[in-house]
VEXSEVO-212584 format. One line per 10 residues: for each residue x, y, z of C-alpha. Coordinates in pm, 1 decimal, decimal comma. Layout:
X Y Z; ... $
//
This chain:
1090,8 -517,6 2381,2; 1018,4 -811,9 2153,7; 982,3 -772,3 1780,3; 613,5 -857,2 1813,3; 557,9 -585,7 2075,5; 724,0 -330,0 1848,0; 498,8 -434,2 1561,3; 185,5 -393,0 1773,3; 280,0 -30,9 1850,7; 318,8 76,7 1488,1 $
82,5 326,2 1319,5; -237,6 187,0 1162,3; -96,6 170,9 809,3; 170,5 -77,1 922,5; -73,1 -268,3 1144,7; -276,9 -320,7 828,5; 31,6 -464,9 657,4; 74,1 -697,7 955,1; -286,1 -818,0 925,3; -239,0 -878,4 554,0 $
77,6 -1076,2 626,8; -100,0 -1307,9 869,7; -394,6 -1358,8 637,7; -166,6 -1618,2 477,6; -159,0 -1981,1 586,3; 147,7 -2113,0 764,3; 158,1 -1933,9 1099,5; -164,8 -1826,0 1274,2; -149,3 -1481,9 1431,8; -280,3 -1624,1 1761,2 $
18,4 -1860,2 1783,1; 257,3 -1579,5 1688,9; 104,2 -1359,0 1958,8; 88,8 -1599,2 2253,2; 427,3 -1762,3 2181,7; 600,9 -1446,1 2060,6; 888,1 -1445,7 2311,8; 967,6 -1814,0 2257,6; 941,5 -1791,7 1876,8; 1184,6 -1499,5 1855,7 $
1449,1 -1675,0 2067,4; 1476,7 -1984,2 1846,3; 1734,9 -2046,0 1571,1; 1493,3 -2096,3 1284,0; 1772,1 -2047,9 1027,5; 1949,2 -2352,1 1164,2; 1624,8 -2547,9 1190,5; 1543,3 -2471,5 826,2; 1850,8 -2669,7 716,2; 1904,8 -2911,6 1006,6 $
1638,5 -3185,0 1017,0; 1720,4 -3313,7 1366,0; 1720,0 -2966,3 1516,7; 1393,6 -2885,7 1337,2; 1233,1 -3196,1 1496,6; 1330,7 -3069,6 1842,2; 1182,4 -2723,2 1781,3; 868,6 -2878,8 1635,5; 811,5 -3087,9 1949,3; 877,1 -2788,9 2178,5 $
628,7 -2582,8 1974,7; 357,1 -2844,7 2029,9; 438,0 -2855,0 2402,2; 406,5 -2477,5 2424,3; 69,0 -2498,4 2255,9; -39,5 -2754,5 2516,3; 72,8 -2520,7 2795,5; -116,1 -2232,7 2636,8; -426,0 -2451,4 2600,9; -411,3 -2538,7 2970,9 $
-388,3 -2170,2 3057,7; -701,2 -2096,2 2858,0; -880,9 -2385,6 3031,4; -801,7 -2229,9 3368,9; -915,2 -1888,8 3242,1; -1230,6 -2047,3 3097,2; -1159,0 -1893,2 2756,9; -1369,0 -2136,4 2555,6; -1308,8 -1988,8 2209,7; -931,3 -1957,9 2259,0 $
-917,2 -2319,0 2381,3; -1083,2 -2428,3 2059,9; -850,9 -2220,6 1840,2; -530,6 -2342,0 2004,4; -642,4 -2705,7 1980,0; -722,1 -2656,3 1609,8; -385,9 -2489,8 1542,2; -203,4 -2779,8 1706,9; -390,1 -3025,6 1485,1; -300,6 -2823,5 1175,4 $
67,7 -2824,5 1268,9; 65,2 -3206,8 1263,4; 105,9 -3190,5 884,6; 467,4 -3084,9 944,0; 542,8 -3402,7 1139,2; 745,5 -3549,0 851,1; 877,9 -3212,9 726,1; 971,4 -3001,5 1029,5; 1226,1 -2804,8 820,5; 939,2 -2673,5 611,4 $
769,9 -2538,0 923,8; 1095,3 -2372,3 1032,4; 1131,2 -2216,1 687,1; 773,7 -2084,0 705,4; 822,3 -1930,0 1050,0; 1152,9 -1777,5 938,8; 977,9 -1624,2 636,3; 714,5 -1460,6 857,5; 978,1 -1319,1 1092,1; 1172,5 -1168,4 800,1 $
856,5 -1011,1 657,8; 790,0 -860,6 999,9; 1139,6 -707,9 995,2; 1065,6 -553,5 655,7; 753,4 -389,0 798,4; 955,1 -255,9 1093,9; 1228,3 -128,1 860,1; 971,2 56,9 650,3; 822,6 214,1 961,4; 1166,3 312,2 1094,4 $
1260,2 472,3 762,3; 935,2 667,2 754,0; 1000,1 782,9 1110,7; 1352,5 896,3 1022,3; 1224,7 1095,4 726,9; 948,2 1238,4 946,0; 1197,4 1351,3 1210,3; 1410,4 1521,9 947,3; 1110,8 1709,5 811,0; 891,6 1759,9 1116,9 $
970,8 2129,5 1165,5; 934,6 2205,3 797,7; 609,9 2010,2 776,0; 470,2 2188,5 1081,0; 537,7 2521,2 909,8; 392,2 2390,3 585,3; 82,0 2266,4 765,3; 22,8 2605,2 928,1; 77,9 2778,1 595,8; -157,8 2543,5 415,3 $
-423,9 2579,6 683,4; -402,6 2956,5 646,7; -432,7 2921,4 269,6; -731,8 2688,0 309,4; -905,6 2944,9 532,6; -850,0 3217,2 274,6; -971,2 2986,3 -1,3; -1288,6 2905,9 192,5; -1340,6 3276,8 258,1; -1309,8 3353,7 -113,9 $
-1559,9 3082,8 -210,4; -1804,4 3209,2 53,6; -1769,1 3568,0 -67,1; -1833,8 3468,6 -426,6; -2144,3 3272,1 -323,2; -2272,8 3579,3 -138,3; -2208,9 3789,8 -448,9; -2406,6 3542,1 -655,0; -2705,1 3602,8 -427,4; -2647,6 3979,4 -444,3 $
-2650,4 3965,4 -825,0; -2992,0 3794,8 -815,6; -3121,4 4067,5 -584,1; -2976,1 4335,3 -811,7; -3150,5 4189,2 -1114,7; -3481,6 4172,2 -924,6; -3445,1 4535,2 -816,6; -3371,2 4643,5 -1171,8; -3670,3 4448,3 -1305,4; -3893,9 4614,7 -1047,4 $
-3764,7 4960,8 -1133,7; -3785,2 4897,8 -1507,0; -4143,2 4765,4 -1482,5; -4267,2 5061,1 -1275,6; -4077,9 5310,7 -1491,1; -4223,6 5171,0 -1814,3; -4570,1 5159,8 -1656,6; -4535,1 5519,5 -1544,0; -4445,0 5631,2 -1896,7; -4743,5 5450,0 -2049,1 $
-4999,3 5574,5 -1796,5; -5145,4 5923,5 -1842,3; -5168,2 6030,3 -1480,6; -5369,3 6353,9 -1441,3; -5355,6 6378,9 -1066,6; -5039,7 6578,5 -990,7; -5021,1 6453,2 -637,3; -5034,7 6091,5 -754,4; -4784,1 6166,6 -1027,8; -4544,2 6318,6 -775,7 $
-4587,7 6014,3 -554,5; -4503,5 5778,3 -844,2; -4196,0 5983,6 -936,2; -4088,5 5974,3 -573,2; -4117,8 5594,4 -571,4; -3923,5 5567,0 -898,2; -3652,0 5791,9 -759,8; -3625,1 5572,3 -451,0; -3597,7 5260,5 -665,7; -3335,7 5425,8 -889,9 $
-3128,5 5532,7 -587,8; -3153,4 5185,0 -442,2; -3049,4 5035,3 -776,2; -2753,5 5271,6 -798,8; -2644,6 5191,5 -443,1; -2670,3 4819,4 -514,4; -2458,9 4854,4 -828,2; -2197,0 5049,0 -636,4; -2198,2 4790,8 -358,4; -2154,9 4494,1 -588,5 $
-1876,5 4669,1 -780,6; -1699,0 4731,2 -449,4; -1751,1 4368,6 -353,1; -1601,7 4256,2 -685,6; -1299,2 4476,2 -621,8; -1255,9 4320,0 -276,1; -1284,8 3970,1 -423,3; -1019,1 4057,8 -679,4; -794,1 4186,4 -397,8; -856,2 3859,0 -218,1 $
-786,3 3662,3 -533,9; -468,3 3858,3 -602,5; -339,8 3764,8 -257,5; -424,1 3397,3 -311,2; -260,5 3388,9 -654,2; 56,5 3534,0 -503,3; 53,4 3258,1 -242,1; -14,4 2989,0 -501,2; 217,4 3104,3 -777,9; 500,8 3268,7 -589,0 $
508,2 3042,0 -284,7; 328,0 2705,6 -311,0; 414,9 2642,6 -676,2; 773,8 2758,6 -631,9; 812,0 2531,4 -329,6; 664,4 2241,3 -525,7; 909,6 2308,0 -809,8; 1195,9 2305,2 -560,7; 1068,2 1979,7 -409,3; 1048,3 1834,1 -759,3 $
1407,8 1936,0 -826,3; 1518,7 1760,7 -509,1; 1299,3 1456,0 -575,3; 1464,1 1419,2 -916,6; 1793,8 1358,1 -737,9; 1659,0 1118,2 -476,8; 1508,4 1332,4 -200,2; 1203,7 1174,3 -31,2; 993,1 1485,9 -94,7; 621,3 1487,7 -170,0 $
562,3 1607,6 -527,3; 193,4 1516,3 -557,6; 2,2 1790,1 -740,9; -350,1 1703,3 -626,5; -370,4 1970,5 -356,8; -228,2 2240,5 -582,3; -477,8 2137,7 -851,4; -767,9 2183,9 -606,9; -644,4 2529,3 -509,8; -571,5 2645,6 -863,6 $
-905,3 2515,7 -988,3; -1094,5 2677,5 -700,9; -941,1 3021,1 -764,5; -996,6 2989,3 -1140,5; -1362,6 2898,3 -1087,7; -1406,8 3203,4 -864,0; -1248,0 3430,6 -1123,9; -1467,3 3290,1 -1399,1; -1768,2 3359,7 -1175,9; -1647,0 3716,4 -1124,2 $
-1614,1 3754,3 -1502,5; -1970,7 3627,1 -1524,6; -2083,7 3889,2 -1271,5; -1914,7 4163,8 -1472,7; -2077,7 4040,3 -1793,9; -2414,5 4039,6 -1619,5; -2356,8 4395,6 -1495,6; -2277,6 4502,7 -1850,6; -2599,6 4339,1 -1968,9; -2807,2 4506,7 -1694,6 $
-2644,1 4840,8 -1760,6; -2734,5 4804,0 -2128,7; -3099,5 4767,2 -2033,7; -3113,3 5040,2 -1768,9; -2859,2 5316,3 -1754,6; -2846,4 5669,3 -1631,8; -2611,3 5957,6 -1578,8; -2307,8 5867,9 -1363,5; -2386,3 5496,3 -1393,3; -2112,3 5329,4 -1177,4 $
-2116,1 5018,2 -1397,6; -2008,0 5211,2 -1705,9; -1746,3 5399,7 -1506,0; -1587,1 5110,9 -1312,5; -1664,4 4785,7 -1491,9; -1394,0 4810,7 -1767,1; -1110,8 4842,3 -1514,9; -1245,5 4555,8 -1305,7; -1286,2 4343,0 -1618,7; -925,5 4408,1 -1718,8 $
-800,9 4326,1 -1370,8; -1002,4 4004,1 -1351,0; -871,3 3892,3 -1692,5; -513,4 3977,0 -1595,4; -534,9 3776,3 -1273,0; -695,9 3482,4 -1448,8; -432,5 3480,3 -1722,1; -154,1 3493,6 -1461,7; -308,5 3199,7 -1279,4; -362,4 2995,6 -1596,8 $
-12,6 3053,3 -1732,3; 136,0 2929,2 -1404,7; -101,9 2632,1 -1390,8; 60,6 2449,6 -1683,4; 352,6 2245,9 -1546,1; 572,8 1945,4 -1618,1; 450,4 1685,8 -1369,8; 704,4 1413,0 -1456,2; 1040,1 1530,6 -1583,6; 1198,2 1379,0 -1899,4 $
1359,4 1042,8 -1834,8; 1480,3 736,1 -2021,5; 1361,7 392,6 -1908,1; 1716,2 263,5 -1847,9; 1888,9 585,9 -1744,1; 2068,9 658,3 -1416,5; 1794,4 907,2 -1335,4; 1568,8 1172,6 -1489,9; 1694,4 1467,4 -1694,7; 1970,7 1270,2 -1870,1 $
1866,4 1201,6 -2230,4; 2053,6 1016,4 -2499,5; 2010,9 1084,4 -2868,7; 1802,0 828,3 -3058,0; 1681,8 667,7 -2733,0; 1318,0 700,2 -2631,5; 1222,3 908,0 -2329,8; 896,4 1003,3 -2161,5; 762,7 1321,3 -2002,0; 424,6 1424,8 -1862,0 $
264,5 1769,9 -1846,8; -36,9 1867,6 -1637,0; -283,8 2154,9 -1625,0; -362,1 2239,1 -1263,9; -686,2 2414,2 -1357,6; -922,1 2122,7 -1408,2; -1232,4 2190,1 -1616,0; -1392,3 1865,6 -1740,4; -1543,9 2047,1 -2040,4; -1187,7 2096,2 -2173,8 $
-1109,5 1722,8 -2169,5; -940,5 1627,7 -2501,5; -981,3 1981,3 -2642,4; -640,2 2135,1 -2563,5; -345,2 2027,9 -2781,1; 6,4 2027,9 -2636,2; 307,2 2060,5 -2869,9; 667,6 1971,5 -2778,3; 974,5 2163,0 -2896,8; 1340,0 2211,7 -2803,9 $
1499,1 2538,6 -2704,6; 1605,4 2751,7 -2998,9; 1978,6 2722,0 -2931,3; 2011,1 2346,7 -2951,3; 2087,9 2141,2 -3260,9; 1826,8 1871,4 -3196,5; 1488,2 1779,1 -3334,5; 1221,6 1618,2 -3117,9; 1089,9 1308,2 -3291,7; 789,7 1085,8 -3221,9 $
437,5 1184,2 -3119,3; 504,5 1550,7 -3044,7; 139,8 1661,4 -3018,7; -107,7 1525,2 -2764,1; -436,2 1637,0 -2609,8; -468,1 1715,6 -2243,0; -703,2 1451,9 -2107,6; -814,2 1287,6 -1785,7; -787,7 927,9 -1908,9; -405,7 909,1 -1880,7 $
-397,6 1023,4 -1519,2; -449,2 792,8 -1223,6; -612,2 1071,4 -1022,1; -818,7 1223,3 -1303,0; -593,6 1523,5 -1365,8; -566,2 1697,7 -1702,4; -242,8 1552,6 -1841,4; -59,4 1498,5 -2166,9; 166,2 1195,5 -2126,2; 438,6 1178,7 -2392,2 $
584,1 827,7 -2375,1; 772,2 780,0 -2701,3; 982,6 1087,2 -2775,8; 1339,0 1083,7 -2907,8; 1601,7 1346,3 -2980,8; 1778,9 1344,3 -3313,7; 2083,0 1561,8 -3368,6; 2066,6 1794,6 -3667,1; 2334,1 1795,3 -3932,8; 2633,7 2023,3 -3891,5 $
2558,6 2388,5 -3938,8; 2198,9 2352,9 -3830,4; 2187,1 2617,2 -3562,7; 2393,9 2765,8 -3285,6; 2464,5 2635,1 -2939,2; 2396,4 2978,5 -2798,6; 2671,6 2932,9 -2541,4; 2955,2 2870,3 -2786,3; 3158,6 3146,8 -2628,5; 3162,1 2955,8 -2299,3 $
3393,1 2657,7 -2257,4; 3167,2 2377,4 -2133,2; 3186,0 2003,1 -2176,1; 2895,6 1818,3 -2334,6; 2771,2 1701,6 -1996,6; 2776,0 2059,2 -1861,8; 2549,5 2191,0 -2138,3; 2193,7 2233,5 -2011,8; 1888,7 2248,8 -2238,8; 1517,3 2300,3 -2200,8 $
1223,4 2116,6 -2356,7; 915,8 2334,6 -2407,2; 545,5 2247,5 -2410,7; 289,6 2485,3 -2560,4; -89,6 2486,5 -2552,5; -385,7 2729,6 -2566,3; -658,3 2757,0 -2304,0; -993,5 2861,9 -2450,4; -1306,7 2884,7 -2235,6; -1599,0 3127,8 -2200,2 $
-1453,8 3381,7 -2436,9; -1105,5 3376,3 -2283,0; -804,6 3253,1 -2482,6; -466,3 3220,3 -2311,4; -145,3 3082,7 -2460,1; 45,7 2872,7 -2207,1; 397,0 2734,9 -2198,9; 568,5 2495,1 -1961,7; 928,1 2383,0 -1974,7; 1123,2 2097,4 -1826,8 $
1403,0 2131,1 -1581,0; 1734,1 2156,8 -1767,0; 1829,7 1828,3 -1931,2; 2173,1 1698,1 -2025,6; 2190,6 1539,3 -2370,2; 2449,3 1270,9 -2439,0; 2526,7 1058,9 -2741,6; 2697,8 764,7 -2569,8; 2617,1 561,4 -2257,9; 2972,0 617,4 -2132,9 $
2872,1 980,1 -2065,2; 2586,8 887,5 -1831,5; 2788,6 897,2 -1511,5; 2922,6 1244,2 -1579,9; 2584,7 1367,9 -1704,5; 2409,6 1247,9 -1390,2; 2671,3 1429,2 -1182,2; 2573,4 1751,9 -1361,7; 2205,0 1686,2 -1292,6; 2281,2 1627,1 -924,6 $
2487,4 1942,5 -894,5; 2238,7 2167,7 -1073,6; 1928,7 2050,4 -887,7; 2109,7 2054,8 -554,6; 2221,9 2417,3 -588,5; 2029,2 2610,1 -853,0; 1734,0 2823,8 -747,0; 1659,1 2916,8 -1109,2; 1514,3 2616,0 -1294,8; 1581,8 2783,0 -1631,9 $
1948,1 2871,3 -1578,4; 2101,1 2687,7 -1874,2; 2440,6 2859,0 -1827,0; 2466,2 2745,9 -1465,4; 2797,0 2565,1 -1523,1; 2962,4 2873,0 -1673,3; 3032,5 2973,8 -1312,4; 2910,8 2690,8 -1096,7; 2893,6 2767,1 -722,5; 3047,5 2543,3 -458,9 $
2823,9 2319,4 -248,4; 2809,1 2370,4 131,6; 2891,3 2044,5 307,8; 2552,8 2004,9 487,4; 2369,3 2034,8 155,6; 2623,0 1816,0 -23,8; 2613,5 1542,3 240,9; 2233,1 1538,4 231,7; 2242,7 1490,2 -146,4; 2483,4 1196,4 -110,3 $
2253,4 1034,7 143,2; 1959,6 1070,9 -99,2; 2148,4 864,3 -355,4; 2161,8 567,6 -119,5; 1809,6 630,1 9,0; 1656,6 624,7 -339,5; 1864,4 325,9 -456,1; 1848,1 105,9 -144,2; 1581,3 260,0 85,9; 1850,5 332,6 345,6 $
2044,4 657,6 350,6; 2378,1 744,3 512,8; 2412,1 791,2 887,2; 2612,3 1074,9 1051,2; 2920,8 856,5 1104,7; 2932,7 757,1 738,3; 2888,4 1118,6 629,2; 3165,2 1225,2 864,4; 3403,8 977,9 700,6; 3320,8 1124,1 358,6 $
3376,2 1477,8 490,5; 3708,5 1364,7 636,6; 3806,2 1227,7 295,9; 3722,3 1558,2 127,1; 3847,5 1811,0 382,1; 4079,4 1622,7 615,7; 4019,0 1594,8 988,5; 3819,5 1897,1 1111,4; 3626,3 1966,9 1434,0; 3322,8 2072,5 1229,0 $
3250,7 2054,3 857,9; 2943,5 2280,2 831,9; 3135,0 2578,3 691,3; 3330,3 2376,3 432,9; 3235,0 2366,1 65,6; 3293,1 2125,0 -222,2; 3388,5 2272,9 -559,7; 3233,8 2142,8 -882,5; 3580,1 2057,7 -1015,2; 3643,9 1846,8 -704,4 $
3312,8 1665,3 -743,3; 3311,9 1580,9 -1113,9; 3491,4 1707,4 -1423,4; 3488,6 1510,6 -1746,5; 3862,7 1536,4 -1802,7; 3948,6 1395,2 -1458,5; 3911,1 1014,2 -1446,7; 3915,3 966,3 -1067,4; 3693,0 1240,4 -926,5; 3499,5 1208,7 -602,6 $
3180,2 1126,7 -794,1; 3345,8 842,1 -987,9; 3453,8 688,9 -655,6; 3118,5 741,1 -482,1; 2907,9 629,6 -778,4; 3118,9 315,6 -814,3; 3031,2 225,4 -456,4; 2664,1 307,9 -507,9; 2645,2 88,3 -818,0; 2814,1 -199,3 -638,7 $
2578,8 -175,7 -340,0; 2250,8 -160,3 -531,8; 2365,1 -435,2 -772,8; 2524,6 -687,2 -536,6; 2488,3 -579,3 -173,0; 2150,2 -411,2 -130,8; 2011,4 -657,9 125,9; 2326,5 -651,0 338,8; 2328,4 -270,7 322,6; 1962,9 -236,4 424,9 $
2022,3 -472,0 716,9; 2300,5 -242,7 840,1; 2562,1 -517,8 808,2; 2797,5 -299,3 602,7; 2967,4 -16,8 790,9; 3080,9 100,0 448,2; 3215,4 451,4 475,6; 3484,9 421,2 738,9; 3849,8 517,7 704,7; 4134,1 273,5 760,5 $
4243,3 468,3 1065,0; 3897,8 458,2 1223,4; 3865,2 92,7 1126,1; 4181,2 -2,7 1311,8; 4086,7 194,8 1622,6; 3749,3 17,2 1631,4; 3880,2 -335,1 1574,3; 4178,2 -321,4 1809,6; 3936,1 -289,3 2100,4; 3754,6 -609,9 2002,9 $
3819,1 -980,5 2049,7; 4000,0 -1196,1 1794,8; 3794,0 -1269,0 1482,6; 3588,1 -948,4 1494,9; 3557,9 -800,7 1147,7; 3382,7 -518,9 967,5; 3297,8 -440,5 607,4; 3403,7 -114,7 449,0; 3425,8 41,2 105,0; 3764,4 80,7 -54,2 $
3916,9 426,9 -65,4; 4151,8 343,7 -351,3; 3972,8 84,5 -567,1; 3669,9 214,6 -755,0; 3363,8 9,6 -664,9; 3547,3 -209,7 -416,0; 3451,8 -351,6 -77,8; 3684,0 -519,0 168,6; 3683,6 -665,2 516,8; 3931,9 -635,6 797,6 $
3955,7 -845,8 1109,8; 4152,4 -847,9 1428,5; 4412,8 -1115,9 1502,5; 4639,5 -1164,4 1800,9; 5005,5 -1104,5 1717,8; 5292,9 -1308,9 1864,9; 5345,6 -1029,1 2115,3; 4987,2 -1064,7 2231,5; 4887,6 -729,6 2082,6; 4584,0 -703,4 1851,2 $
4678,1 -699,4 1482,6; 4431,8 -580,4 1216,7; 4451,9 -754,7 879,3; 4283,3 -656,4 553,3; 4231,4 -821,3 215,9; 4240,8 -651,5 -121,5; 3897,5 -512,7 -210,1; 3647,3 -729,1 -392,6; 3498,5 -572,0 -706,4; 3204,3 -646,0 -932,4 $
3412,8 -909,8 -1112,9; 3437,2 -1101,5 -784,5; 3082,6 -1037,2 -663,6; 2932,8 -1146,9 -994,8; 3092,7 -1489,7 -939,1; 3028,4 -1537,2 -568,2; 2775,5 -1348,1 -348,0; 2953,7 -1142,5 -86,8; 2788,1 -1322,6 203,2; 2924,2 -1652,4 63,5 $
3271,3 -1499,4 34,9; 3250,6 -1405,0 402,6; 3108,9 -1742,6 496,6; 3375,8 -1950,0 318,6; 3678,8 -1719,9 315,1; 3996,2 -1915,6 395,9; 4326,4 -1794,8 535,8; 4625,0 -2026,5 487,8; 4870,4 -1986,1 771,2; 5232,1 -2103,0 778,0 $
5137,3 -2473,1 789,0; 4891,6 -2431,4 502,5; 4607,9 -2505,5 743,8; 4289,6 -2339,3 617,7; 4099,1 -2125,4 863,7; 3820,9 -1870,9 833,9; 3939,4 -1579,8 1049,5; 3601,1 -1402,0 1032,9; 3403,1 -1487,0 1346,9; 3209,4 -1183,4 1472,7 $
3063,1 -895,2 1274,4; 3145,4 -569,2 1449,2; 3068,4 -505,8 1726,6; 3001,0 -860,9 1847,4; 2741,8 -1041,6 1631,8; 2830,6 -1401,2 1544,4; 2894,1 -1423,1 1172,2; 2633,1 -1690,3 1100,6; 2367,9 -1501,4 1293,5; 2437,7 -1187,9 1091,3 $
2457,9 -1350,9 749,1; 2299,0 -1693,2 795,3; 1964,1 -1611,4 640,1; 2140,6 -1522,7 314,4; 2328,2 -1852,8 287,0; 2209,4 -2042,3 -18,4; 2327,6 -2390,4 84,9; 2120,8 -2591,5 332,1; 2208,6 -2916,4 507,4; 1995,8 -3186,8 660,1 $
1654,5 -3303,5 547,8; 1575,2 -3510,3 243,1; 1799,4 -3324,2 1,1; 2113,5 -3505,0 117,6; 2050,6 -3825,4 -73,8; 2300,9 -4108,4 -2,5; 2255,0 -4222,8 -363,6; 2417,4 -3911,6 -508,5; 2786,7 -3998,7 -543,5; 2915,0 -3670,4 -687,0 $
3137,1 -3460,5 -465,5; 2977,6 -3122,4 -410,6; 3196,5 -2822,3 -475,0; 3187,9 -2454,3 -403,6; 3381,4 -2141,7 -500,0; 3577,4 -1976,5 -220,0; 3839,3 -1705,0 -187,2; 4170,1 -1807,6 -30,6; 4452,9 -1587,1 98,5; 4793,5 -1679,8 234,6 $
4873,2 -1513,7 563,0; 5201,5 -1373,4 435,5; 5032,6 -1194,5 142,7; 4805,5 -979,8 355,5; 5072,8 -718,6 408,3; 5155,6 -687,4 37,0; 5076,0 -341,5 -87,0; 4843,8 -267,1 -375,6; 5002,4 -89,5 -671,2; 4692,9 132,4 -692,5 $
4713,6 478,5 -544,6; 4471,2 752,0 -454,0; 4538,3 1116,7 -395,0; 4234,8 1124,0 -169,1; 4344,4 853,8 77,9; 4429,6 1118,9 337,9; 4766,9 957,6 410,2; 4625,7 647,9 577,6; 4811,9 401,0 359,4; 4714,6 176,0 74,9 $
4517,5 -142,8 94,4; 4690,6 -483,2 79,0; 4626,7 -726,2 -204,3; 4454,5 -1059,5 -182,2; 4559,3 -1175,0 -528,1; 4487,0 -1122,8 -894,5; 4191,0 -919,4 -1010,4; 3998,5 -849,6 -1327,8; 4067,8 -1051,0 -1641,4; 4377,2 -1217,9 -1497,7 $
4174,3 -1355,5 -1210,5; 3910,3 -1490,0 -1445,4; 4167,9 -1667,9 -1657,5; 4337,2 -1820,5 -1353,1; 4003,8 -1946,9 -1218,5; 3927,5 -2124,7 -1545,0; 4268,4 -2290,5 -1543,1; 4208,2 -2429,9 -1196,5; 3904,5 -2637,2 -1280,0; 4108,8 -2948,1 -1366,3 $
4385,6 -2907,3 -1106,8; 4406,5 -3137,3 -801,7; 4331,0 -2992,1 -460,1; 4698,2 -2992,6 -365,8; 4771,4 -2739,0 -639,2; 4466,7 -2531,9 -544,8; 4613,2 -2445,9 -207,9; 4915,7 -2290,2 -371,7; 4698,1 -2039,5 -557,9; 4644,4 -1725,8 -360,6 $
4316,5 -1529,8 -326,8; 4141,0 -1676,1 -629,7; 3790,1 -1812,8 -650,0; 3859,5 -2187,6 -641,8; 3653,1 -2506,6 -652,4; 3688,9 -2699,7 -326,1; 3512,0 -3030,4 -237,2; 3263,0 -2962,2 40,0; 3306,2 -3308,5 185,0; 3684,4 -3302,9 213,1 $
3807,0 -2947,2 170,7; 4186,9 -2910,6 162,7; 4251,2 -3280,3 225,6; 4592,3 -3355,8 74,1 $
//
């Protein structure tokens, strides 16, 4: 199936993106559609930098348009004939610049791939959550039915209350008239009394009925509040915990707000009915009046339910976070952070009338500084919710002696101490006043940026495992993480940072690293001390986070394209490559160098057997000088005769290197940029290794390498490498060859000519 056919089968939201893409000038959608197979088979990357090749493709494109025009003539498609002829005329403007046309077509094809990637990611997430979402949908539909039933019942009661008031007015009028009239006729008098008695009985029955209906509505409301507060809200809080650590969970509060508001409105109506009953009973009462007997208990129950609902309706919508932090819930003293609260019961008449105050938990030695009081309002919310958005808060540590940690008897590091930020307000409406408090998820407070990595590890661990969002002593006896849950959390880190999570093979390699080779890892657990402890410099998290930082900083495009196998052990790497032809290589993350990536390729040994070679991992010091795709493109191996050769030919399993990485190459050839009047020799930075250094062993070690050996060196690293590179700038090319595995300047026009 062609790329174009796949695009045409996407859901409407992605079809809309496709239409928006082709609203641009450059490539008409008709041309893309009718020439789709031909367009996708051409080497537009080459044409974008090779003028002669671009001319050939340009001429073939015009010929294809002629063929298509002839087809429409035969089919008598008048409008399509006109369009194709017009498109061909428009393309004539590229006659002198065919590379520009190739670049434009290449751009459209890449944008199409981005749309497909987005759709594929959404499908993957959907497949992971389809069962859960089906259950959630059924649950929500059931809740919606109950909500509609409650609203209908309350509307019926409103009509019943009108009827009750009319009945009471009729009885009261006839009773007062009867008292004022001096009826002499006993028979008539008895008849009037009989009528009054009937009206009184009917009034009493109606009062009893409406009181019973109110009790049923309160039963109904109690059930709904249990669903909302103890199920839907708890599930949302759990989704928010997971979303804070990268899970692609939906944390939108709009639906919960509708439900909470609907139930609150019904309860306020019920309170209105009870007030009306009290008023009616004050005007007309009698012995054994059911209103006087039953109304107080119903009033108390209605108020209790409403208060329970309101207290649960005040939540932290956006958890505390710093603008430049690794993630939410890690706060640094004297650095601004933001946090947003929301009231899920939305009454427009309360807009700007409820003040929210911020405070820290009573055990911590910090003061909250900045604008610590704000009004709940609808102006700061994109969807019109009642929010208080605190954007400029800071934490300032109190002087020594200013309070107690509260957990001083427990030995915890700074990044294991968890603390809560509280938000207080008062709801006042229609005679009801309710104090409400919301609190953040536990935050970790640091004083130095060097603590961020460890602090974020604590946030990950807590929100992955804790079912109690207020458990500030969680790390006093932290539980171990089951592998399935732990692996999912690791995948979220890549998903949130790069839009592409980890596949099962990559997760299996990580499990192998942690537990050794096992037939199944589902029953295995990772201890907190194994994951991250402040006094251990090379924990699993330090290794994993180093890779994550490197990928999202330097390799995100290559990762999203699936060009980096990444998490694969040396043993697995060798077994994969030895089955492939010479020059096949793959990219994997280092198991011994923090934040390192390396490549290995297969050579043919003298014996004819495949021989896998590896270079020392490249780190951020290397990647900040030369993009990784350029390192792969220009990497040189000096064999015994000092003859330079790039041994990297095919990306595993069998993709030609330039096809895999070509679109990322920054240097183009051909066209008008190669001016014959420019006499300077162009240069580029490349990495060079001597063949006999590939087997040298790195002095670095890792106790987590699972006995698969250490990685060979490709030369100097870090500061030494930087100093050597600077010293090479004035050396002749002959001396450059004698330097091993350093970024060196080599003339493009005559590389390695001695």
